[in-house]
C-alpha positions in Angstrom: -19.6 -11.7 1.7 -23.3 -11.7 -0.6 -23.7 -12.3 -3.8 -23.9 -10.1 -6.6 -26.3 -7.7 -6.9 -26.4 -5.1 -10.0 -28.0 -1.4 -9.7 -27.0 1.7 -11.4 -24.1 2.5 -9.4 -22.4 -0.4 -10.4 -23.0 -0.3 -13.5 -21.4 3.3 -13.4 -18.8 1.5 -11.9 -18.1 0.2 -15.6 -13.9 0.1 -16.7 -12.5 0.9 -13.2 -10.0 -1.0 -12.8 -9.5 -2.6 -9.1 -6.2 -4.8 -8.0 -7.6 -7.5 -5.5 -4.1 -8.2 -2.8 -5.0 -11.7 -0.9 -3.3 -14.5 -0.6 -6.6 -16.6 -0.2 -7.4 -17.8 -3.4 -11.1 -18.5 -2.4 -11.7 -15.4 -1.5 -9.8 -14.0 -4.2 -11.8 -15.6 -6.7 -14.8 -15.0 -5.2 -14.2 -11.2 -4.9 -12.9 -11.3 -8.9 -16.3 -12.5 -9.7 -18.8 -10.1 -8.1 -16.4 -6.9 -8.6 -16.7 -8.6 -12.4 -20.5 -9.0 -12.3 -20.3 -5.5 -11.2 -18.8 -4.1 -14.4 -14.9 -3.5 -12.4 -11.7 -4.7 -14.1 -10.2 -7.0 -12.2 -6.5 -8.4 -11.6 -5.4 -10.3 -8.9 -2.0 -10.8 -6.9 -1.4 -13.2 -4.2 1.6 -11.7 -2.5 2.9 -8.0 -1.5 5.3 -8.5 -4.3 3.0 -9.4 -7.0 1.2 -6.4 -5.8 3.7 -4.1 -5.8 4.4 -5.3 -10.1 0.9 -5.2 -10.9 0.7 -1.4 -9.4 3.3 -0.3 -11.9 1.9 -2.6 -14.6 -1.5 -2.0 -14.6 -1.8 0.8 -13.1 -5.4 0.1 -11.3 -7.8 3.0 -9.8 -8.3 1.5 -7.0 -6.5 -1.4 -4.4 -8.1 -3.6 -2.6 -5.2 -4.8 -0.5 -5.5 -7.8 2.5 -2.8 -6.9 4.9 -2.1 -10.6 6.1 0.1 -11.3 3.2 2.8 -14.5 2.9 5.9 -12.3 1.8 6.0 -9.3 3.5 3.4 -6.9 5.9 0.7 -5.0 4.6 1.9 -1.8 5.9 5.0 -2.0 3.8 3.1 -3.0 0.7 1.2 0.1 1.5 4.7 1.8 2.1 5.6 0.9 -1.2 2.7 2.1 -3.3 2.8 4.8 -1.6 6.4 6.0 -2.5 5.0 6.7 -5.8 2.0 6.8 -6.4 -1.7 8.4 -5.1 -3.5 5.2 -5.7 -6.3 4.8 -3.7 -6.0 2.1 -1.4 -8.6 -0.2 0.1 -7.5 -1.9 3.3 -9.7 -5.7 3.8 -8.8 -6.9 6.9 -10.0 -10.0 9.8 -7.8 -7.4 12.2 -10.8 -5.1 13.9 -8.2 -3.9 16.5 -8.0 -0.2 16.3 -4.7 0.4 16.4 -4.5 -2.0 13.1 -6.8 0.0 11.4 -4.9 3.6 12.5 -1.7 1.8 11.6 -2.9 1.5 7.9 -4.4 5.0 7.3 -0.6 6.2 8.8 0.7 4.3 6.8 -1.5 5.9 3.1 -4.7 4.1 3.3 -7.5 5.6 2.3 -10.5 3.0 3.7 -10.3 0.0 5.8 -12.9 -2.6 5.5 -13.0 -5.7 8.1 -14.4 -9.3 7.5 -16.7 -10.1 7.4 -18.5 -7.6 4.9 -21.2 -6.9 2.6 -20.5 -7.0 -0.9 -23.0 -3.4 -1.4 -20.5 -2.0 1.7 -17.1 -2.5 -0.1 -19.1 -1.8 -3.4 -19.8 1.7 -2.3 -16.0 2.1 -0.4 -14.4 1.3 -3.7 -16.5 3.4 -5.6 -15.6 6.0 -3.2 -12.4 5.9 -3.1 -11.8 5.9 -7.1 -13.7 8.8 -6.8 -11.5 10.8 -4.3 -8.4 9.5 -6.2 -5.9 11.6 -8.0 -4.9 10.7 -11.8 -2.0 8.7 -11.5 -1.5 8.6 -15.5 2.2 10.5 -15.3 3.6 8.8 -12.2 6.3 6.1 -12.8 8.1 3.8 -9.9 11.3 3.8 -11.3 13.4 7.0 -12.1 16.3 6.5 -14.2 19.3 9.2 -13.6 22.7 8.3 -15.2 24.1 5.5 -13.4 21.1 5.9 -10.8 17.9 3.4 -10.7 15.7 4.5 -8.4 12.8 2.3 -7.7 10.3 3.8 -5.4 7.3 1.1 -5.1 10.5 -0.8 -3.8 12.2 1.7 -1.8 15.6 0.2 -3.6 18.0 2.5 -5.2 21.2 1.3 -7.4 24.4 2.8 -9.1 26.2 1.1 -11.8 23.3 -1.9 -11.5 24.3 -2.5 -7.8 21.9 -2.0 -5.1 23.0 0.8 -2.6 22.5 0.5 1.0 20.4 3.3 2.9 19.3 4.2 6.4 15.7 4.7 6.8 16.5 8.9 7.2 18.8 8.6 4.0 16.0 7.0 1.6 13.5 9.1 3.2 14.8 12.2 2.2 16.3 10.8 -1.3 12.2 9.9 -1.9 11.4 13.4 -1.3 13.2 14.4 -3.6 12.9 12.4 -6.6 8.9 12.6 -6.4 10.4 16.4 -6.9 12.7 16.3 -9.5 13.6 19.2 -11.3 11.6 21.4 -8.6 13.4 22.6 -5.7 12.2 21.3 -2.7 12.5 24.0 0.3 14.3 23.3 3.7 11.1 23.7 6.2 9.4 21.2 4.1 11.9 18.5 4.0 12.4 19.0 7.2 9.0 18.8 7.7 8.1 15.4 5.6 11.6 13.5 6.6 11.9 14.5 10.4 8.6 16.1 11.6 7.2 19.7 12.1 8.9 19.8 15.5 12.7 20.2 13.0 11.6 22.7 10.9 14.9 24.8 12.1 17.4 22.4 12.4 18.9 22.9 8.5 22.2 21.2 9.8 20.5 17.4 9.7 20.1 18.6 6.0 23.2 19.1 5.5 24.2 15.9 7.1 22.1 13.6 4.8 22.7 15.2 1.5 26.4 14.5 2.3 26.1 11.3 3.0 23.8 10.7 0.1 26.4 12.0 -2.5 29.2 10.5 -0.9 26.8 7.1 -1.6 24.9 7.9 -4.8 27.6 10.6 -6.7 30.3 10.0 -9.0 32.0 12.7 -7.6 30.4 14.2 -4.4 32.4 17.3 -4.6 30.9 18.3 -7.4 27.2 16.4 -7.4 25.0 15.7 -10.8 22.0 14.7 -9.2 21.5 15.9 -5.4 21.5 20.0 -5.8 21.8 22.6 -3.1 20.5 26.2 -3.4 22.1 27.7 -0.7 19.7 29.8 1.4 16.7 27.7 -0.3 16.4 24.1 -0.7 17.4 21.0 -2.3 16.8 19.6 -5.8 17.3 16.5 -7.3 18.2 16.4 -11.0 17.9 13.3 -14.0 
C-alpha cells in the first residue's frame, strides 16, 4: 500500500463515509490514515458482528471488507448486510483464487481488490462504488411488527422476545416479504428469488412454506395478521 497522495478526485470524496472491516489492527490503522488524508470519514470494525452493528449505526456510503475475520466468514457478513441494505461493498482480501472472488460477488459484493494493492487504485474503486450505490437512508435493519422483531442484518427473528428458529428456505421467503412489507409480492417473483428461475410454476412450495412460517410466527395461524395471501396473485407482509 502506497502513502497518501491527495488530488482533486480525492477532495471531491470529502464527506463520504467508509466502514473499514479488518481484524489486522496495523492495516486498519494505515487504511484509516490514508483514507482520512483523502477526505473520507472513516469508521473501523475488527469483527463481523461489529461490522453489522456499524452498518446500522453509521450508515456508511461504502463498506471496505476483509473476508478473513475472526468471528464469522466474510461471506456471512456480506449476506447480513445485503439482508437489508444495498450499500456498496468492496472486498479487500489476500485470497487471489478465482472462486473466492466469484463467491464474494455472488454473495452481493460490488467489487474485489486483492492484497497487496495501490492506494490510488483502492481510492478509485471506492469512489466508483459510491457513485454506483443506491441511497440507503430509508432502509432499516430491524423491522418490528406486533410481537415480531425481524433483524434483517443478523438474519434473526424473534416472537415475544424469544428467538424463532427458521430453516434457510423459511428465512429466505420471510426476508423477501419483509423487505417488501406492505406491498404485494407476486408468486413468480417469490419463487424466482427463493428457489430460482427453474421453480417459477411450483406454487405449492409457497403454500407449504407460508403455512410453516405462520405456524412459527403468527399468534393464530388460521387468522394470520402478518403473512397474508392474495389468492391467485401472491403474498404480503403487514406490520
